[in-house]
Every structure is written in structure tokens, then in C-alpha cells.
KOLKELUM-876016 format. One line per 5 residues: their letters; for each residue x negated, y negated, z of N, C-alpha, C. Coordinates in Angstrom, 2 decimals, always signed. Atoms other than C-alpha are relative to their C-alpha. Last residue first. Layout:
<sites>
A = X/Y/Z/X/Y/Z/X/Y/Z ~ ...
</sites>
This chain:
<sites>
NRRLT = -0.34/-0.32/+1.40/-19.82/+2.99/-14.66/-0.76/+1.24/-0.47 ~ +1.16/-0.06/+0.87/-20.09/+3.02/-10.83/+0.43/+0.36/-1.42 ~ +0.36/-1.32/+0.53/-16.86/+2.10/-9.12/-1.19/-0.13/-0.93 ~ +1.01/+0.16/+1.04/-16.05/-0.87/-6.87/-0.48/+1.38/-0.41 ~ +0.71/-1.24/+0.32/-12.84/-0.87/-4.87/-0.97/-0.28/-1.14
AEILG = +0.38/-0.23/+1.39/-11.43/-3.99/-3.21/-0.71/+1.33/-0.12 ~ +0.40/-1.37/+0.30/-9.76/-5.23/-0.06/-0.37/+0.12/-1.47 ~ +0.61/-0.06/+1.34/-9.20/-8.63/+1.57/-0.53/+1.41/-0.20 ~ +0.53/-1.34/+0.22/-6.84/-9.01/+4.53/-0.47/+0.10/-1.44 ~ +0.07/-0.37/+1.40/-6.15/-12.50/+5.86/-0.61/+1.38/-0.13
YPEDT = +1.31/+0.04/+0.63/-5.31/-12.63/+9.52/+0.14/+0.32/-1.48 ~ +0.10/-0.81/+1.22/-2.29/-13.37/+11.69/-1.41/-0.09/-0.59 ~ -1.12/-0.06/+0.94/-3.27/-12.50/+14.30/+0.56/-1.41/-0.20 ~ -0.14/-1.35/+0.51/-6.54/-11.93/+16.19/+1.07/+0.11/-1.08 ~ -1.38/-0.44/+0.10/-7.56/-15.54/+16.75/+0.05/+1.39/-0.61
PVFVE = -0.20/-1.22/+0.78/-10.93/-16.79/+18.00/+1.48/+0.40/+0.00 ~ -0.98/-0.90/-0.63/-10.81/-20.42/+19.20/+0.14/+1.23/-0.87 ~ -1.01/-0.66/+0.83/-13.90/-22.39/+18.24/+0.92/+0.87/+0.85 ~ -0.97/-0.65/-0.89/-16.35/-24.88/+19.79/+1.15/+0.53/-0.84 ~ +0.65/-0.97/-0.88/-19.52/-25.85/+17.89/+0.98/+0.80/+0.86
NRNDI = -0.26/-1.30/+0.61/-18.37/-27.87/+14.89/-0.67/+1.13/+0.79 ~ +1.23/-0.43/+0.65/-20.03/-31.00/+16.28/+0.14/+1.41/-0.60 ~ -0.14/-1.32/+0.60/-16.85/-32.83/+17.26/-1.29/+0.36/-0.75 ~ +0.22/-0.14/+1.44/-17.95/-35.76/+19.42/+0.23/+1.45/-0.44 ~ +1.23/-0.74/+0.28/-16.39/-35.89/+22.88/-0.13/+0.16/-1.51
GFRSV = +1.08/+0.96/+0.14/-13.83/-38.52/+23.93/-1.34/+0.65/-0.26 ~ +0.57/+0.21/-1.33/-11.43/-35.89/+25.24/-1.16/-0.98/-0.03 ~ -1.08/+0.53/-0.85/-9.24/-35.98/+22.13/-0.48/-0.28/+1.42 ~ +0.04/+1.47/+0.09/-12.48/-35.58/+20.17/+1.09/-0.63/+0.86 ~ +0.35/+0.56/-1.31/-12.67/-31.97/+21.45/-0.03/-1.52/-0.03
DFALH = +0.23/+1.44/+0.07/-10.75/-30.60/+18.48/-0.28/-0.56/+1.40 ~ -0.79/+0.70/-1.02/-11.12/-26.82/+18.61/-0.39/-1.47/+0.01 ~ +0.72/+1.06/-0.73/-12.41/-25.25/+15.39/+0.94/-0.70/+0.97 ~ -0.49/+1.35/+0.27/-10.41/-22.16/+14.48/-0.76/-1.02/+0.85 ~ +0.49/+0.74/-1.17/-12.13/-18.79/+14.30/+0.27/-1.47/-0.27
HRNPM = +0.13/+1.46/-0.02/-10.24/-16.56/+11.88/-0.52/-0.50/+1.34 ~ -0.28/+0.33/-1.40/-10.89/-12.83/+11.65/-0.28/-1.49/+0.21 ~ +0.66/+1.27/-0.32/-10.70/-12.33/+7.89/+0.41/-0.40/+1.41 ~ -0.89/+1.03/-0.52/-9.81/-8.66/+7.51/-0.79/-1.24/+0.38 ~ +0.59/+0.99/-0.90/-12.34/-6.76/+5.40/+1.04/-1.04/+0.42
SLRIE = -1.11/+0.76/-0.57/-11.44/-3.52/+3.60/-0.58/-0.94/+1.05 ~ +0.24/+0.86/-1.16/-14.04/-1.98/+1.32/+1.27/-0.71/+0.41 ~ -1.19/+0.80/-0.30/-13.75/+0.97/-1.07/-0.26/-0.78/+1.29 ~ -0.12/+0.42/-1.39/-16.89/+2.48/-2.60/+1.21/-0.90/+0.13 ~ -0.74/+1.24/-0.22/-17.36/+4.45/-5.79/+0.06/-0.29/+1.48
TLQDC = -0.72/+0.29/+1.23/-19.51/+7.22/-7.29/+0.81/-1.29/+0.11 ~ -1.37/+0.48/-0.10/-22.12/+7.36/-4.55/+0.61/-0.20/-1.38 ~ -0.86/-1.16/-0.18/-25.26/+9.53/-4.83/+1.48/-0.38/+0.14 ~ -0.52/-0.44/+1.30/-27.14/+6.55/-6.33/+0.85/+1.27/+0.10 ~ -0.22/-1.44/-0.14/-27.52/+4.97/-2.90/+0.65/+0.52/-1.27
RELAA = +1.00/-0.60/-0.89/-29.11/+1.51/-2.96/+0.18/+1.51/+0.17 ~ +1.36/+0.10/+0.55/-27.27/+0.12/-5.99/-1.01/+0.78/+0.84 ~ +0.11/-0.90/+1.15/-23.87/+1.40/-4.88/-1.41/-0.02/-0.59 ~ -0.12/-1.39/-0.46/-24.24/-0.21/-1.45/-0.18/+0.98/-1.15 ~ +1.26/-0.37/-0.63/-25.51/-3.49/-2.91/+0.03/+1.45/+0.47
EAMAY = +1.00/-0.12/+1.06/-22.51/-3.76/-5.25/-1.34/+0.48/+0.59 ~ -0.28/-1.26/+0.69/-20.09/-3.12/-2.39/-1.04/+0.28/-1.08 ~ +0.29/-1.09/-0.92/-21.70/-5.89/-0.32/+0.21/+1.36/-0.67 ~ +1.46/-0.11/-0.08/-21.73/-8.33/-3.24/-0.41/+1.15/+0.92 ~ +0.48/-0.57/+1.27/-18.05/-7.66/-3.89/-1.51/+0.20/+0.04
LTHQV = -0.40/-1.41/+0.06/-17.17/-8.22/-0.23/-0.54/+0.66/-1.26 ~ +0.97/-0.77/-0.77/-19.20/-11.44/-0.25/+0.34/+1.48/+0.02 ~ +1.32/+0.15/+0.60/-17.21/-13.05/-3.06/-1.04/+0.87/+0.71 ~ +0.04/-0.81/+1.23/-13.87/-11.76/-1.81/-1.40/+0.01/-0.62 ~ +0.13/-1.39/-0.44/-14.52/-13.18/+1.66/-0.11/+0.91/-1.22
SESPH = -1.27/-0.53/-0.50/-15.10/-16.53/-0.04/-0.27/+1.39/+0.55 ~ -1.02/+0.97/+0.42/-17.89/-18.74/-1.41/+1.40/+0.43/+0.43 ~ -1.40/-0.37/+0.18/-20.52/-16.79/+0.53/+0.89/-1.17/-0.41 ~ -0.60/+1.33/-0.03/-24.26/-17.26/+0.11/+1.48/+0.09/-0.39 ~ -0.65/+0.43/+1.23/-25.13/-13.62/+0.91/+0.57/-1.41/+0.13
DAFTE = +0.81/+0.90/+0.83/-27.64/-13.20/+3.74/+0.72/-0.56/-1.23 ~ +0.76/+1.02/-0.72/-25.79/-11.63/+6.69/-0.59/-1.06/-0.92 ~ -0.89/+0.88/-0.76/-23.10/-9.76/+4.78/-0.77/-1.15/+0.62 ~ -0.67/+0.87/+0.98/-25.71/-8.45/+2.34/+0.97/-0.94/+0.70 ~ +0.96/+0.97/+0.53/-27.92/-7.14/+5.13/+0.67/-0.96/-0.97
LLAGR = +0.35/+0.99/-1.03/-24.99/-5.52/+6.93/-0.95/-1.07/-0.54 ~ -1.18/+0.81/-0.33/-23.52/-3.76/+3.89/-0.37/-1.11/+0.98 ~ -0.28/+0.87/+1.15/-26.91/-2.56/+2.64/+1.17/-0.93/+0.29 ~ +1.01/+1.06/+0.05/-27.85/-1.23/+6.08/+0.26/-0.98/-1.13 ~ -0.26/+0.90/-1.13/-24.58/+0.68/+6.36/-0.99/-1.16/-0.01
VTRWC = -1.18/+0.80/+0.34/-25.08/+2.12/+2.88/+0.29/-1.00/+1.11 ~ +0.37/+0.91/+1.08/-28.61/+3.28/+3.70/+1.15/-0.92/-0.36 ~ +0.82/+1.07/-0.57/-27.58/+4.75/+7.06/-0.40/-1.03/-1.05 ~ -0.85/+0.80/-0.90/-24.78/+6.71/+5.44/-0.78/-1.16/+0.59 ~ -0.85/+0.86/+0.83/-27.07/+7.83/+2.59/+0.90/-0.88/+0.87
LGFTA = +0.82/+1.06/+0.58/-29.71/+9.10/+5.00/+0.87/-0.95/-0.81 ~ +0.45/+0.90/-1.06/-27.14/+11.06/+7.00/-0.81/-1.17/-0.54 ~ -1.06/+0.78/-0.63/-25.34/+12.48/+3.98/-0.51/-0.98/+1.05 ~ +0.78/+0.29/-1.22/-28.21/+13.59/+1.79/+0.83/-0.93/+0.87 ~ +0.89/+1.16/+0.12/-25.66/+14.93/-0.70/-0.85/-0.12/+1.27
DEVRY = +1.07/-0.08/-0.99/-24.22/+18.44/-0.55/-1.00/-1.13/-0.22 ~ -0.46/-0.50/-1.29/-20.80/+18.37/-2.23/-1.06/-0.11/+1.08 ~ +0.21/-1.43/-0.20/-21.93/+16.17/-5.13/+0.47/+0.39/+1.40 ~ +0.01/-0.71/+1.28/-21.06/+12.76/-6.61/-0.01/+1.51/+0.20 ~ +1.28/-0.54/+0.45/-20.11/+11.35/-3.23/+0.14/+0.73/-1.33
DWEAS = -0.05/-1.37/+0.51/-17.11/+9.13/-2.54/-1.38/+0.41/-0.48 ~ +0.62/-0.24/+1.31/-17.14/+5.99/-0.40/+0.06/+1.49/-0.33 ~ -0.10/-1.42/+0.33/-15.14/+4.49/+2.44/-0.58/+0.21/-1.39 ~ +0.52/-0.42/+1.29/-15.77/+1.18/+4.16/+0.20/+1.49/-0.17 ~ -0.38/-1.39/+0.22/-14.02/-0.65/+6.97/-0.44/+0.35/-1.41
IVTAF = +0.22/-0.71/+1.26/-15.77/-3.83/+8.07/+0.54/+1.43/+0.10 ~ +0.23/-1.38/-0.44/-14.29/-5.85/+10.92/-0.07/+0.85/-1.25 ~ -0.85/-1.04/+0.55/-14.63/-9.51/+9.98/-0.32/+1.33/+0.67 ~ -0.03/-1.19/-0.84/-16.07/-12.83/+11.04/+0.96/+1.01/-0.60 ~ -0.42/-1.14/+0.81/-17.16/-15.79/+8.93/-0.10/+1.23/+0.89
IRDRT = +0.31/-1.29/-0.60/-17.31/-19.03/+10.92/+0.55/+1.09/-0.93 ~ -0.99/-0.61/-0.89/-17.07/-22.04/+8.62/-0.56/+1.28/+0.62 ~ +0.69/-0.51/-1.19/-19.24/-24.50/+6.74/+1.04/+0.53/+0.97 ~ +1.26/-0.60/+0.44/-18.41/-25.64/+3.21/-0.76/+0.62/+1.17 ~ +1.18/+0.06/-0.86/-14.79/-26.32/+4.04/-1.19/+0.62/-0.70
EALAT = +1.17/-0.62/+0.60/-11.47/-27.06/+2.36/-1.21/-0.16/+0.92 ~ +1.03/+0.93/+0.46/-8.58/-27.93/+4.66/-1.16/+0.78/-0.61 ~ +1.37/-0.35/-0.37/-5.66/-25.52/+4.89/-0.99/-0.99/-0.60 ~ +0.47/+0.93/-1.04/-2.25/-27.19/+4.64/-1.46/+0.23/+0.36 ~ +1.40/-0.19/-0.39/-0.88/-25.65/+1.44/-0.43/-1.07/+0.99
YSDKM = +0.09/-0.53/-1.36/+2.91/-25.69/+1.39/-1.43/+0.20/+0.47 ~ -0.60/+0.94/-0.95/+3.34/-28.00/-1.61/-0.06/+0.50/+1.44 ~ -1.37/+0.35/+0.35/+0.88/-25.98/-3.67/+0.57/-0.86/+1.12 ~ -0.81/+0.68/-1.01/-2.88/-25.50/-3.69/+1.41/-0.23/-0.53 ~ -1.30/+0.47/+0.47/-5.20/-23.13/-5.55/+0.79/-0.63/+1.14
YGDFA = -1.09/-0.97/+0.14/-8.72/-22.80/-4.16/+1.29/-0.67/-0.48 ~ -0.36/-0.13/+1.40/-11.72/-25.05/-4.77/+1.13/+0.96/-0.26 ~ -0.57/+1.20/+0.60/-13.00/-24.46/-1.25/+0.33/+0.27/-1.46 ~ -1.25/-0.32/+0.68/-14.04/-21.72/+1.16/+0.62/-1.31/-0.49 ~ -0.84/+1.11/+0.45/-17.59/-21.67/+2.49/+1.32/+0.53/-0.53
SGATR = -1.30/-0.46/+0.46/-19.86/-19.35/+4.48/+0.89/-1.20/-0.32 ~ +0.08/-0.55/+1.35/-23.60/-19.93/+4.88/+1.32/+0.51/-0.54 ~ +0.43/+0.93/+1.04/-23.54/-20.37/+8.64/+0.05/+0.70/-1.34 ~ -0.36/+1.37/-0.36/-22.12/-18.86/+11.84/-0.41/-1.02/-1.04 ~ +1.09/+0.91/+0.33/-22.03/-15.17/+10.96/+0.48/-1.44/+0.19
LVLLG = -0.31/+1.43/-0.01/-19.89/-12.43/+12.48/-1.25/-0.76/-0.42 ~ +1.13/+0.86/+0.35/-19.69/-8.64/+12.32/+0.45/-1.46/-0.04 ~ -0.29/+1.42/-0.24/-17.44/-5.97/+13.83/-1.24/-0.83/-0.26 ~ +1.31/+0.67/-0.06/-17.93/-2.49/+12.34/+0.23/-1.51/+0.05 ~ +0.16/+0.77/-1.23/-14.64/-0.78/+13.24/-1.32/-0.69/+0.16
EIGAS = -1.15/+0.73/-0.51/-14.74/+1.93/+10.60/-0.40/-0.80/+1.23 ~ +0.24/+0.74/-1.23/-17.52/+3.33/+8.42/+1.30/-0.68/+0.39 ~ -0.29/+1.41/-0.20/-17.33/+5.82/+5.60/-0.38/-0.52/+1.37 ~ +0.51/+0.42/-1.31/-17.64/+9.21/+4.03/+0.30/-1.48/+0.18 ~ +0.06/+1.46/-0.16/-16.08/+11.15/+1.18/-0.55/-0.31/+1.39
VTTRE = +0.48/+0.54/-1.26/-16.58/+14.75/+0.08/-0.03/-1.52/-0.07 ~ +0.42/+1.40/+0.11/-14.75/+16.68/-2.61/-0.34/-0.53/+1.39 ~ +0.03/+0.72/-1.26/-14.51/+20.46/-2.86/-0.49/-1.41/-0.24 ~ +1.06/+0.98/-0.24/-13.53/+22.43/-5.94/+0.14/-0.61/+1.39 ~ +0.83/+0.36/+1.15/-11.51/+25.27/-7.47/-1.17/-0.92/+0.35
RTGTV = +0.66/-1.20/+0.52/-9.86/+27.15/-4.59/-0.98/-0.33/-1.12 ~ -0.98/-0.88/+0.62/-9.18/+23.79/-2.94/-0.74/+1.26/-0.45 ~ +0.39/-1.18/+0.76/-11.23/+21.70/-0.54/+1.19/+0.76/-0.54 ~ -1.19/-0.65/+0.55/-10.90/+18.17/+0.79/-0.44/+1.16/-0.88 ~ +0.33/-1.11/+0.90/-13.62/+16.79/+3.07/+1.31/+0.65/-0.43
AATRR = -1.19/-0.70/+0.46/-13.25/+13.38/+4.72/-0.42/+1.05/-1.02 ~ +0.20/-0.91/+1.14/-16.00/+11.75/+6.78/+1.35/+0.64/-0.33 ~ -1.10/-0.84/+0.42/-16.13/+8.84/+9.21/-0.41/+0.90/-1.16 ~ +0.40/-0.62/+1.26/-18.76/+7.04/+11.27/+1.10/+0.98/-0.40 ~ -0.13/-1.44/+0.22/-17.08/+4.90/+13.90/-0.63/+0.37/-1.34
ENGTS = +0.38/-0.50/+1.32/-17.82/+1.44/+15.31/+0.11/+1.52/-0.06 ~ -1.14/-0.57/+0.73/-15.83/+0.52/+18.41/-0.36/+0.56/-1.37 ~ -1.20/+0.81/+0.18/-18.81/-0.01/+20.70/+1.07/+0.72/-0.79 ~ +0.28/+1.10/+0.93/-22.34/+1.43/+20.41/+1.22/-0.86/-0.26 ~ -0.90/+0.12/+1.15/-21.81/+3.54/+23.52/-0.40/-1.18/-0.87
VFATP = -0.89/+1.15/-0.13/-24.80/+4.13/+25.77/+0.83/-0.11/-1.27 ~ -0.44/+0.67/+1.22/-26.67/+7.41/+26.24/+0.91/-1.18/+0.33 ~ -0.94/+1.06/-0.35/-28.68/+9.26/+28.88/+0.29/-0.85/-1.22 ~ -1.34/-0.55/-0.26/-30.34/+12.66/+28.28/+1.05/-1.05/+0.35 ~ -0.33/-1.26/+0.70/-33.82/+12.12/+26.78/+1.44/+0.46/+0.17
HPRAE = -0.38/-0.98/-1.02/-34.16/+8.42/+27.66/+0.46/+1.29/-0.67 ~ -1.44/-0.28/-0.02/-36.00/+6.51/+24.94/+0.32/+1.09/+1.02 ~ -0.31/-1.09/-0.92/-39.53/+5.46/+25.92/+1.52/+0.22/+0.06 ~ +1.22/-0.76/-0.27/-41.11/+3.31/+23.20/+0.28/+1.20/+0.89 ~ +0.39/-0.65/+1.24/-37.75/+2.14/+21.87/-1.25/+0.86/+0.21
TGMRS = +0.62/+0.90/+0.95/-36.67/+1.45/+25.43/-0.33/+0.77/-1.27 ~ +1.45/+0.13/-0.07/-34.25/+3.28/+27.68/-0.51/-0.98/-1.02 ~ +0.45/+1.01/-0.95/-30.73/+4.42/+26.91/-1.53/+0.00/+0.03 ~ +0.69/-0.38/-1.24/-30.13/+6.44/+23.79/-0.28/-1.21/+0.88 ~ +1.44/+0.19/+0.12/-27.52/+5.44/+21.24/-0.64/+0.30/+1.35
WLHES = +0.71/+0.26/-1.25/-23.95/+6.69/+20.88/-1.48/-0.25/-0.32 ~ +1.47/+0.07/+0.02/-21.62/+6.62/+17.89/-0.56/-0.37/+1.37 ~ +0.36/+1.11/-0.89/-18.01/+7.81/+17.96/-1.51/+0.02/+0.18 ~ +1.06/-0.18/-1.00/-17.55/+10.06/+14.95/-0.22/-1.27/+0.80 ~ +0.43/+1.32/-0.46/-14.29/+10.23/+12.98/-1.00/+0.21/+1.13
IGVKV = +0.77/+0.06/-1.25/-13.66/+13.40/+11.02/-0.40/-1.44/+0.27 ~ +0.50/+1.34/-0.25/-11.02/+14.10/+8.37/-0.70/-0.04/+1.35 ~ +0.53/+0.23/-1.33/-10.47/+17.64/+7.12/-0.55/-1.42/+0.06 ~ +0.65/+1.30/-0.15/-8.26/+18.33/+4.13/-0.42/-0.17/+1.45 ~ +0.27/+0.39/-1.38/-7.42/+21.90/+3.18/-0.68/-1.36/-0.02
ATVQA = +0.91/+1.13/-0.22/-5.83/+22.90/-0.11/-0.11/-0.28/+1.49 ~ +0.57/+0.43/+1.27/-4.09/+25.97/-1.54/-0.98/-1.15/+0.16 ~ +0.41/+1.40/+0.03/-3.35/+27.82/+1.70/-0.63/-0.33/-1.35 ~ -1.18/+0.82/+0.29/-1.37/+31.08/+1.55/-0.33/-1.48/-0.14 ~ -0.31/-0.12/+1.43/-4.59/+33.13/+1.28/+1.17/-0.90/-0.39
NNALF = -1.42/+0.31/+0.15/-5.70/+31.88/+4.70/+0.36/-0.03/-1.47 ~ -0.80/-0.84/-0.89/-9.05/+33.22/+5.94/+1.50/-0.23/-0.11 ~ +0.39/-1.41/+0.07/-11.46/+32.00/+3.25/+0.94/+0.91/+0.78 ~ -0.33/-0.53/+1.33/-9.66/+28.67/+2.79/-0.31/+1.50/-0.08 ~ -1.46/-0.09/+0.13/-9.73/+27.97/+6.54/+0.41/+0.56/-1.36
HSVLR = -0.55/-1.02/-0.90/-13.41/+28.80/+6.94/+1.51/+0.18/-0.22 ~ +0.35/-1.32/+0.53/-14.49/+26.83/+3.87/+0.59/+1.12/+0.86 ~ -0.77/-0.23/+1.23/-12.62/+23.72/+5.01/-0.26/+1.41/-0.53 ~ -1.40/-0.23/-0.39/-14.09/+23.97/+8.53/+0.86/+0.31/-1.22 ~ -0.09/-1.30/-0.67/-17.64/+24.37/+7.24/+1.43/+0.34/+0.38
TGFHE = +0.07/-1.02/+1.06/-17.15/+21.46/+4.83/+0.07/+1.40/+0.59 ~ -1.28/-0.02/+0.70/-16.02/+19.23/+7.69/+0.05/+1.05/-1.09 ~ -0.94/-0.68/-0.91/-19.11/+20.24/+9.67/+1.40/+0.05/-0.63 ~ +0.28/-1.43/+0.02/-21.32/+19.35/+6.70/+0.97/+0.77/+0.90 ~ -0.44/-0.50/+1.31/-19.70/+15.93/+6.30/-0.22/+1.51/-0.09
VEGVP = -1.45/-0.23/-0.06/-20.04/+15.32/+10.05/+0.54/+0.51/-1.33 ~ -0.67/+1.10/+0.68/-23.80/+15.82/+9.82/+1.49/+0.28/-0.05 ~ +0.79/+0.56/+1.10/-24.91/+18.37/+12.39/+0.69/-1.21/-0.61 ~ -0.88/+0.64/+0.97/-22.17/+20.05/+14.43/-0.81/-0.51/-1.20 ~ -0.24/+1.44/-0.17/-24.64/+22.32/+16.20/+0.86/-0.58/-1.12
QQSAL = +1.19/+0.76/+0.38/-24.14/+26.07/+15.75/+0.29/-1.47/+0.16 ~ +0.88/-0.93/+0.71/-21.74/+28.78/+16.93/-1.29/-0.66/-0.47 ~ +0.78/-0.76/-0.98/-20.10/+26.57/+19.57/-1.02/+0.90/-0.68 ~ +0.98/+0.89/-0.63/-18.99/+23.99/+17.00/-0.86/+0.74/+1.00 ~ +1.08/+0.25/+0.96/-17.36/+26.74/+14.94/-1.06/-0.91/+0.60
AYVTN = +0.74/-1.23/+0.26/-15.39/+27.94/+17.97/-1.16/-0.23/-0.96 ~ +0.90/-0.27/-1.12/-14.40/+24.45/+19.10/-0.84/+1.25/-0.23 ~ +0.97/+1.10/-0.12/-13.00/+23.45/+15.72/-1.01/+0.31/+1.09 ~ +1.02/-0.24/+1.01/-11.37/+26.87/+15.32/-1.07/-1.09/+0.04 ~ +0.96/-0.95/-0.54/-9.49/+26.39/+18.60/-1.15/+0.27/-0.97
RMTDT = +0.78/+0.66/-1.05/-7.81/+23.27/+17.22/-1.08/+0.93/+0.53 ~ +0.86/+0.96/+0.67/-6.74/+25.06/+14.05/-0.89/-0.70/+1.02 ~ +1.12/-0.77/+0.55/-5.43/+27.94/+16.17/-0.97/-0.91/-0.74 ~ +0.86/-0.30/-1.14/-3.28/+25.48/+18.16/-1.23/+0.80/-0.46 ~ +0.95/+1.11/-0.11/-1.99/+24.27/+14.80/-0.90/+0.16/+1.21
PLIKS = -0.31/+1.00/-1.02/-0.48/+27.72/+14.41/-1.04/-1.13/+0.03 ~ +1.05/-0.12/-0.99/-1.16/+29.41/+11.06/+0.24/-1.07/+1.06 ~ +0.44/+1.19/-0.74/+2.20/+29.42/+9.29/-1.10/+0.39/+0.98 ~ +1.18/+0.53/+0.66/+2.71/+32.12/+6.66/-0.56/-1.25/+0.70 ~ +0.99/-1.06/+0.22/+5.10/+34.29/+8.69/-1.26/-0.49/-0.70
NDGKT = +1.32/+0.50/-0.39/+6.97/+31.26/+10.05/-1.14/+0.96/-0.32 ~ +0.90/-1.15/+0.04/+10.29/+31.91/+8.28/-1.43/-0.50/+0.24 ~ +0.46/-0.23/-1.36/+12.80/+29.24/+9.30/-0.94/+1.18/+0.12 ~ -0.57/-1.23/-0.56/+14.49/+29.63/+5.94/-0.39/+0.25/+1.46 ~ -1.33/-0.31/+0.55/+14.07/+26.28/+4.13/+0.66/+1.20/+0.66
HAADF = -0.94/+1.12/+0.01/+11.20/+24.70/+6.04/+1.42/+0.45/-0.35 ~ -0.08/+0.50/-1.37/+9.17/+27.76/+6.98/+1.01/-1.13/+0.12 ~ -0.94/-0.85/-0.75/+10.03/+29.29/+3.60/+0.12/-0.46/+1.45 ~ -1.39/+0.38/+0.24/+8.38/+26.36/+1.76/+0.97/+0.77/+0.90 ~ -0.68/+0.13/-1.28/+4.98/+26.97/+3.35/+1.49/-0.34/-0.16
DGEFQ = -1.28/-0.70/+0.14/+2.97/+28.21/+0.39/+0.73/+0.02/+1.34 ~ -0.08/-1.36/+0.52/+0.17/+25.68/+0.42/+1.41/+0.53/-0.04 ~ -1.03/-0.05/+1.04/-1.14/+22.41/+1.84/+0.03/+1.43/-0.53 ~ -0.15/-1.09/+0.96/-2.98/+22.34/+5.15/+1.06/-0.35/-1.03 ~ -1.27/-0.11/+0.71/-4.14/+19.27/+7.12/-0.05/+1.15/-0.99
IDVSI = -0.06/-1.11/+0.95/-6.86/+18.99/+9.78/+1.38/+0.04/-0.63 ~ -1.36/-0.17/+0.52/-7.84/+15.87/+11.75/-0.04/+1.08/-1.08 ~ -0.23/-0.73/+1.24/-11.03/+15.93/+13.85/+1.49/+0.06/-0.32 ~ -1.43/-0.29/+0.03/-12.26/+13.48/+16.49/+0.31/+0.57/-1.38 ~ -0.81/+0.12/+1.21/-15.99/+13.43/+17.16/+1.48/+0.25/+0.28
DKIEH = -1.31/+0.33/-0.57/-18.63/+12.88/+19.84/+0.94/-0.27/-1.16 ~ -0.93/+0.36/+1.06/-21.89/+14.54/+18.79/+1.37/-0.16/+0.63 ~ -1.45/-0.11/-0.17/-24.68/+14.67/+21.37/+0.71/-0.40/-1.29 ~ -0.70/+0.73/+1.05/-28.40/+15.43/+21.29/+1.49/+0.16/+0.23 ~ -1.32/-0.43/+0.43/-30.44/+16.46/+24.33/+0.51/-0.89/-1.14
QPGTR = -0.75/+1.04/+0.70/-34.16/+16.17/+25.03/+1.31/+0.56/-0.54 ~ -0.43/+1.07/-0.91/-35.72/+18.37/+27.74/+0.84/-1.08/-0.67 ~ +1.00/+0.37/-0.99/-35.81/+21.49/+25.55/+0.52/-1.13/+0.87 ~ +1.25/-0.52/+0.58/-33.40/+21.47/+22.65/-1.14/-0.45/+0.91 ~ +1.13/+0.08/-0.92/-30.02/+21.08/+24.31/-1.21/+0.67/-0.63
TVRLL = +1.03/-0.91/+0.48/-27.28/+20.32/+21.80/-1.24/-0.21/+0.86 ~ +1.34/+0.27/-0.52/-24.22/+18.79/+23.45/-0.95/+1.06/-0.54 ~ +0.92/-1.12/+0.13/-20.97/+18.81/+21.44/-1.38/-0.43/+0.47 ~ +1.36/+0.47/-0.32/-18.18/+16.45/+22.48/-0.90/+1.22/-0.02 ~ +1.11/-0.90/-0.26/-14.94/+17.33/+20.70/-1.25/-0.78/+0.35
RVRSK = +1.19/+0.65/-0.55/-11.53/+15.70/+20.37/-1.05/+1.03/+0.37 ~ +0.69/-1.04/-0.77/-8.90/+17.20/+18.06/-1.32/-0.59/+0.47 ~ +0.69/+0.51/-1.19/-6.98/+14.10/+17.03/-0.54/+1.12/+0.88 ~ +0.67/+1.29/+0.03/-4.66/+15.76/+14.52/-0.62/-0.32/+1.36 ~ +0.31/+0.44/-1.36/-3.57/+19.32/+13.81/-0.80/-1.30/-0.08
GYNNA = +1.34/-0.17/-0.54/-1.93/+20.38/+10.58/-0.11/-0.48/+1.42 ~ +0.00/+0.03/-1.46/+1.04/+20.32/+8.27/-1.42/+0.21/+0.50 ~ +1.29/-0.37/-0.57/+1.87/+19.78/+4.64/+0.11/-0.02/+1.51 ~ +0.08/-0.20/-1.45/+4.95/+19.41/+2.48/-1.44/+0.34/+0.39 ~ +1.35/+0.04/-0.57/+5.97/+18.32/-0.98/+0.08/+0.27/+1.49
VLEFS = +0.98/+0.35/+1.03/+8.93/+18.56/-3.38/-1.43/-0.06/+0.54 ~ +1.14/+0.38/-0.83/+11.46/+20.44/-1.27/-1.18/-0.27/-0.93 ~ +1.28/-0.61/+0.31/+14.39/+20.44/-3.66/-1.07/-0.54/+0.94 ~ +1.16/+0.81/-0.35/+18.01/+19.79/-2.79/-1.27/+0.77/-0.34 ~ +1.22/-0.75/-0.28/+21.33/+21.03/-4.06/-1.16/-0.95/+0.25
M = +1.19/+0.86/-0.07/+24.88/+19.64/-4.01/-1.21/+0.86/+0.36
</sites>
């Protein structure tokens, strides 16, 4: 009996980094988590226990800190590209490097007129993400958003759907619409205007979610993806994932109180999961 090793990769995950850039009295911070994966000529490590072509994952971690110390992280897409280029240039046995970065977002304390130069507050669970994959022939760059919790209290309906003998859901023209937006998009070029494009896409997603006359999660998801592609022509496609975080109306009539569709019970599980990919023609 014989066996064939058909695929393998290895790397370092969840490399945490906080980079402070001190430019005079005002400081900038980047709070990121980096995942690194190598593909290449590593068969002998598996089949023969030969580690001569294995770069330790501890070295991968150290490289993140070393490159971050040499210059500011900047846009996460650019930092991912720097890491990919470094690893490809110094490891002939590697055929592909994939770097994924998740950025925890902070905003300055203080007021808009007087932002604090060195004090920051967390923006919550939202993350800015980037993925850079490089080979000897080409580099591809993707970016995205994770954990963007949004909710609207009007303009959301769900009716006219298919029913069978197990359908118990009542149709509605007025429901709570809440979701946690996850978005990922691909860039046409390696060096797009990453920061501006990320902010533009985020704004398009939020504005469309807030104002779109929604007949379903699917209906609004499509409109959001369409708006993102229209506003940033550097995108080739966008992938959206939107779990339907249900908020169930609580029946207060049992207590002799009129139901005015004002009291709801948020539920985490189970939830509907709606996903789609929209590509530019």
C-alpha cells in the first residue's frame, strides 16, 4: 500500500502587534493580528522528518516585529505585501505566502475639535481585514470588514415567501433588522488606494443598510454589494455574509398592556445566514 502527500502548508497564527508611531506630541497606533502561511517544498519534513527546508514559525513571528520596527505599519494591505515580499525573497523553497491581517480599530478620545493626541477608545468588535497572497509570478490583495454590528428599527419587511406544512413564521411589513456585517473584496491591482477604498466601501455598506427599503436580508445585501462596487472602481468583486440576528416581539398583552411593537427579545441562536458574491462584469 502506498500513499501520496497531496497538499501541505504551515505557518504562524495570531501574531499580536501594537505599533506606536510617535510623530511629535501626537501618536498613532496600529493594533493588528497577523496570520502567515507557507506553501512550498516541504514534503521531506512530513515523509522523512527532514527539517532542513523548514523556517521556524518562531522566525515568522519575529519577522513581523522586526519589519514593524523598521517603519510604521501603514495600511494593513501594504504591511501584508511587505511580509510576503520578504519571505519570498529569503526562502527559495517557498512557492506561495499568504498573510492575513486583522486590525482592531481605535478612535481618539476627546472632541472632534480637540482630539486627544495620545488617548484612544476602542470602537468595539469591528475589525479591518486584509489578505495578501504572493507567488513567484503574482500577488493578489483582498480586504474586508468583520464584526460590524448594525440594527435598524423601520423599513424592513419579510412576506410573500414560500410556505409548507411546517411554516409557522408570520409575515410582516415592520420588523427589527439586525446583523453583523462581514465583507471581503478583491482589488484589481496590488497597490490600490487601500485606506480610502476601505472607508468608501464601509460608508457605502452602512448608508445602503440604513436607507434601503428592505424586502428581505437578501434584497438589502445585494443592494449593499452593488453600492460598494459602484463607489470604488478598484474592486473586482465583493463577498458579503450577514447573519439575521432575530429580535422577537414580546407579547405584553397578557399583562393587559397594548402591544405597540416596542418590546423585543434579542436572540443569538439560531440565526439565518445569508451570503452572496457580486462581481463586476
